[in-house]
C-alpha positions in Angstrom: -1.1 6.2 2.3 0.1 2.6 2.4 3.6 0.8 2.2 4.4 -2.6 2.1 7.4 -3.2 4.2 9.3 -6.8 4.4 12.0 -8.2 6.4 14.4 -9.6 3.9 17.1 -10.7 6.8 16.3 -14.2 8.9 16.1 -12.3 12.3 13.3 -11.0 13.9 13.9 -6.8 14.1 11.9 -3.7 15.2 12.1 -0.3 13.0 10.8 3.0 12.7 9.1 3.1 9.2 9.1 6.3 8.4 6.7 8.7 5.9 8.0 12.1 4.4 5.7 14.0 2.2 8.2 17.2 1.5 6.5 20.5 3.3 3.3 18.4 4.1 5.2 16.3 6.6 5.1 12.9 7.5 4.5 10.3 10.0 6.3 7.1 11.3 5.2 3.8 13.0 7.3 1.1 14.8 7.0 -2.1 13.3 8.3 -5.2 14.3 9.0 -8.1 11.7 10.3 -11.8 11.9 12.8 -13.1 9.4 11.0 -12.9 6.1 7.8 -11.4 7.2 6.0 -8.6 5.6 3.3 -6.2 6.6 1.4 -3.4 5.3 1.4 -0.1 7.1 -0.7 3.0 6.6 0.5 6.3 7.0 -1.7 9.5 7.6 -0.5 13.3 6.7 -2.9 16.0 7.2 -3.4 18.5 4.3 -5.0 22.1 4.0 -6.6 24.2 1.7 -3.8 25.3 -1.0 -1.8 22.1 -0.5 -2.9 21.1 -4.1 0.0 20.0 -5.9 2.6 17.5 -7.0 4.7 15.9 -4.2 7.3 13.3 -3.6 6.4 10.8 -0.7 9.2 8.6 0.5 8.9 5.8 2.8 12.2 4.9 4.8 13.6 2.2 7.1 16.9 2.3 8.7 18.1 -0.3 5.6 16.2 0.9 2.5 13.8 3.5 0.9 11.2 3.7 -1.9 9.7 7.0 -3.3 6.5 7.7 -5.4 5.1 10.9 -6.6 1.7 11.7 -5.3 -1.0 14.3 -6.4 -2.8 16.3 -3.8 -6.0 17.5 -5.3 -8.0 20.8 -4.1 -11.3 19.6 -2.9 -14.4 21.5 -4.7 -16.6 23.6 -2.7 -19.6 22.6 -1.4 -22.6 23.3 -3.4 -25.1 26.2 -2.4 -28.5 26.1 -2.7 
């Protein structure tokens, strides 16, 4: 999952940017941005067989958060010949 993060202030700062996908777990990255700067941050969450379904993914900083619904699809079985 990728999130666009923007420092809406006028001063440089460093924050932990966190992804939470409920029971699937999450990921975090430390990000330093100058005032008004933005950057795309890529997060990774491992899934296993049986994790298919609908989840809410939330990206949080110290100052803001945003959520979206995500769907995890079961990987089809490999073909046997």
